[in-house]
LUMKE-156862 format. One line per field, with one value per residue (C-alpha): x, y negated, z negated; residue number from 0; residue in one letter. Coordinates in steps of 0.001 Angstrom, whole numbers, plus 500000, padded with zeros to 6 digits. Layout:
// residues N
x [X:...] $
y [Y:...] $
z [Z:...] $
k [NUM:...] $
r [A:...] $
***
This chain:
// residues 293
x [988883:986492:983302:984732:987808:985878:984722:983208:984027:982061:980771:977688:978514:974967:974694:971236:967590:969271:967484:970251:967532:965809:969146:969637:966138:966434:969235:969159:970191:971815:974734:976161:974744:975399:973651:970620:971543:971857:974361:977310:978819:981911:984600:982818:981009:982239:985876:987174:985415:988307:988029:987060:983816:983058:984506:981387:979192:979417:980206:977082:977444:976936:981081:979386:978124:979951:980305:978352:977685:975320:976843:975293:977577:980256:979684:981126:982649:986460:988410:986510:987747:991320:990081:988012:990838:993575:991425:990032:992652:990428:986896:985254:982678:978790:977644:973940:972859:969476:967858:970319:966572:964682:967495:967634:963740:964428:966863:965194:962498:964680:966449:963247:961685:965582:965157:968487:966155:963114:959795:961000:960203:962347:963634:964357:966685:968569:968690:970942:972639:973969:976123:977775:977353:981362:981147:979546:975827:975007:971932:973571:976816:975843:974235:977922:977685:981031:982860:982788:982583:985930:987181:985790:987356:991037:991367:989004:989503:986782:987668:986282:983536:980401:977699:974082:971163:967825:965979:966659:965752:962350:962511:963645:963748:965175:967412:968922:969025:970596:973987:974612:974508:976668:979399:979136:979711:976323:973766:970928:968192:964490:962793:959347:960312:960621:957681:960405:960032:957892:957907:958904:961355:961667:959183:958744:955753:954775:957038:957742:954860:957274:961265:962471:960576:962867:965873:965747:965098:967813:970333:968883:968928:972644:974125:972619:974101:977368:977386:976304:972768:970971:968462:967220:967108:964756:962956:961992:961227:957559:959110:961064:958667:956421:958653:959270:955974:952594:952913:951949:952348:955248:954267:955228:958686:957876:957954:960283:962732:962905:963936:966847:968103:968232:969591:972351:972636:973755:977258:977632:975219:977250:980472:979065:977996:981427:982393:979560:979729:975284:972799:971495:969698:966316:968355:968280:964335:961899:959557:955525:955080:957585:957666:957407:959393] $
y [439964:439068:441282:443073:444490:445741:448808:450364:448909:451548:454464:456771:460247:461825:465231:465131:464399:462661:459407:457792:456819:455336:452956:452104:450652:448982:447196:446331:442663:442591:444380:445677:448600:450556:448586:451050:454036:455087:457679:457912:461280:460051:461407:464455:466321:462880:462090:463475:460433:457984:455506:452173:454445:454507:450670:449550:450418:448000:445405:443347:443371:439758:438514:437402:440622:443970:447054:449698:453201:456315:459467:462753:465281:463926:465021:468823:468072:469743:467158:464080:462490:462577:461175:458252:457643:457051:455235:453141:453025:450669:452181:452875:455915:456426:459669:460105:463656:464799:467697:470986:472663:470335:468809:472687:472830:469511:470382:473156:471171:468951:471447:472949:469474:469268:472786:474175:476742:478477:479507:480981:481359:479374:482702:483778:480756:481034:484521:483189:481061:482967:485104:481789:479879:478582:476628:473060:472409:475362:474894:476388:474574:471145:471841:472810:468451:469944:471442:468651:465421:466907:466912:462985:462110:463418:461174:458041:458213:457605:453757:453632:456168:455865:458590:457836:460341:460786:461014:457679:455905:457987:456223:453328:452011:448477:449728:452177:449879:446790:449346:450430:446234:445692:448253:447194:443985:441956:439677:442017:443196:442598:445482:443292:442007:444822:447249:450215:449411:452311:454191:457871:457168:459550:462605:465719:467435:469680:472360:471315:472119:474016:474693:474482:471562:469779:471619:469993:466688:466482:467203:464153:462196:463216:462446:459293:458284:459735:457754:454538:454174:452719:451083:454455:456033:453718:453767:457545:457552:457788:461316:462285:462125:463911:466861:466882:466864:468500:472275:473899:472757:473050:475486:474250:476548:479770:479916:482937:481762:478088:480247:482504:479117:477589:480778:480527:476942:476601:476343:473981:472189:471813:471549:468336:467606:467516:465732:462209:462402:463016:465416:467479:470626:469008:470527:473900:474642:475170:472933:472732:472326:472005:469149:470681:466760] $
z [454928:457550:458195:460662:458688:455875:453994:450850:447463:446421:446858:445604:446287:445811:445421:447627:445636:443045:443682:446435:449053:446442:445245:449343:449357:446545:447147:450583:451083:447894:448803:452676:453626:457022:459236:460984:459187:455090:455483:458206:456360:457947:454999:455632:459201:460660:459897:463303:464664:463199:460817:463061:463977:460448:460166:462783:460638:458383:460750:460201:456538:454936:454184:450914:449597:447992:450487:449267:451425:449715:450959:448794:451413:449752:446025:447207:449858:449417:451089:450557:447294:449002:452446:450416:448278:451490:453239:450526:447181:445124:445958:443133:442762:441605:440904:440853:439101:438265:436230:438387:438935:440224:442135:443784:444895:445883:447998:449406:450441:452715:454496:455039:456686:458655:460099:458804:456702:458677:456826:454545:450254:447657:446310:449426:450201:447340:448182:451685:450177:447485:450064:450783:447141:447638:450717:451023:452224:449456:447793:444115:445125:445132:441108:440161:438364:436001:438197:440917:438354:437467:441055:441953:437889:438408:441670:440906:436820:434563:434668:438308:438378:437046:436827:435955:435178:436975:433803:432379:436053:435240:431503:432334:435873:435116:432869:434906:437901:436099:434921:438929:439838:437062:438423:441864:440630:441751:439606:438518:441146:439842:440502:439615:443534:445368:446816:446441:442089:441419:444868:445465:448466:451004:449044:450558:449641:453283:455321:459046:461583:463682:462535:465832:466344:463441:464307:467168:465657:463327:465418:468214:465260:464166:468086:468591:465041:466092:469324:467387:468509:465916:468286:469657:466517:464760:468051:467998:464037:464233:466615:463932:461102:463694:463840:460480:458961:459367:457724:454435:451356:449263:446573:442838:441625:440198:436717:436501:439560:437501:434556:436018:437273:434063:432451:435440:434433:431818:431136:433890:432284:429115:430457:432098:428138:427117:430164:430193:426354:426507:425513:428201:426544:428403:431517:429808:428768:431853:432231:430954:434395:436998:439488:443541:444699] $
k [0:1:2:3:4:5:6:7:8:9:10:11:12:13:14:15:16:17:18:19:20:21:22:23:24:25:26:27:28:29:30:31:32:33:34:35:36:37:38:39:40:41:42:43:44:45:46:47:48:49:50:51:52:53:54:55:56:57:58:59:60:61:62:63:64:65:66:67:68:69:70:71:72:73:74:75:76:77:78:79:80:81:82:83:84:85:86:87:88:89:90:91:92:93:94:95:96:97:98:99:100:101:102:103:104:105:106:107:108:109:110:111:112:113:114:115:116:117:118:119:120:121:122:123:124:125:126:127:128:129:130:131:132:133:134:135:136:137:138:139:140:141:142:143:144:145:146:147:148:149:150:151:152:153:154:155:156:157:158:159:160:161:162:163:164:165:166:167:168:169:170:171:172:173:174:175:176:177:178:179:180:181:182:183:184:185:186:187:188:189:190:191:192:193:194:195:196:197:198:199:200:201:202:203:204:205:206:207:208:209:210:211:212:213:214:215:216:217:218:219:220:221:222:223:224:225:226:227:228:229:230:231:232:233:234:235:236:237:238:239:240:241:242:243:244:245:246:247:248:249:250:251:252:253:254:255:256:257:258:259:260:261:262:263:264:265:266:267:268:269:270:271:272:273:274:275:276:277:278:279:280:281:282:283:284:285:286:287:288:289:290:291:292] $
r [X:X:X:X:X:X:X:X:X:X:X:X:X:X:X:X:X:X:X:X:X:X:X:X:X:X:X:X:X:X:X:X:X:X:X:X:X:X:X:X:X:X:X:X:X:X:X:X:X:X:X:X:X:X:X:X:X:X:X:X:X:X:X:X:X:X:X:X:X:X:X:X:X:X:X:X:X:X:X:X:X:X:X:X:X:X:X:X:X:X:X:X:X:X:X:X:X:X:X:X:X:X:X:X:X:X:X:X:X:X:X:X:X:X:X:X:X:X:X:X:X:X:X:X:X:X:X:X:X:X:X:X:X:X:X:X:X:X:X:X:X:X:X:X:X:X:X:X:X:X:X:X:X:X:X:X:X:X:X:X:X:X:X:X:X:X:X:X:X:X:X:X:X:X:X:X:X:X:X:X:X:X:X:X:X:X:X:X:X:X:X:X:X:X:X:X:X:X:X:X:X:X:X:X:X:X:X:X:X:X:X:X:X:X:X:X:X:X:X:X:X:X:X:X:X:X:X:X:X:X:X:X:X:X:X:X:X:X:X:X:X:X:X:X:X:X:X:X:X:X:X:X:X:X:X:X:X:X:X:X:X:X:X:X:X:X:X:X:X:X:X:X:X:X:X:X:X:X:X:X:X:X:X:X:X:X:X:X:X:X:X:X:X] $
***
């Protein structure tokens, strides 16, 4: 099969803020990834653009390397599993999961940075998202790990699905990466040779200087991606970064908010424990010092 006709053999489905950007950065050069972009969002937002639009993102991939894509939006997208298996019947699925409360707060920071949310508090954002918690793109829905993982397992089965936990990345990054590499089917990548070995990639510490600027920059960036203009997108990257930063620092999560979220998500965490056979009680207990990242 030529490089021009290849599609990913493995897709990482997120959800958002679970270190998929770190994996993308570490694995570039060792696997084929979309050219000039991390996420195509094809099996979710851009499905209407057609399979040839999606295929074009991988035409420059080295034919000797496995092809991979990360699509965090896919995790909770209603039809993403069925769309993927229709076009790539033998695809493998990589699911990266993180403490769901930390993930929600980090997702809130991302939505602020991208202009999806205005200058509102975390608590106000949660109250707003509560009203549409069953729809895709929601802060709360994305942390329904057991429910969404069950959908992926139903379509792809346990043998073609690897679940990785963010806690293991923090504790033993090389072992974490070795498992991912083995699943993809490539030789282990030595983190000692990577500048991203101990880096917090895509870290967000400040709100944008203007929600309106951030929103406009995001819309322009998406338009360039959909029109297949990666060079222009890369050229304007400093502008996008300027629009997404420069505002007030994000405050740590309030302990009462954290405690309420952990109690709310307890049933979902316990159901996930049964699905993957792992003790995750640490996710049900408030942290001594909530991580603002």
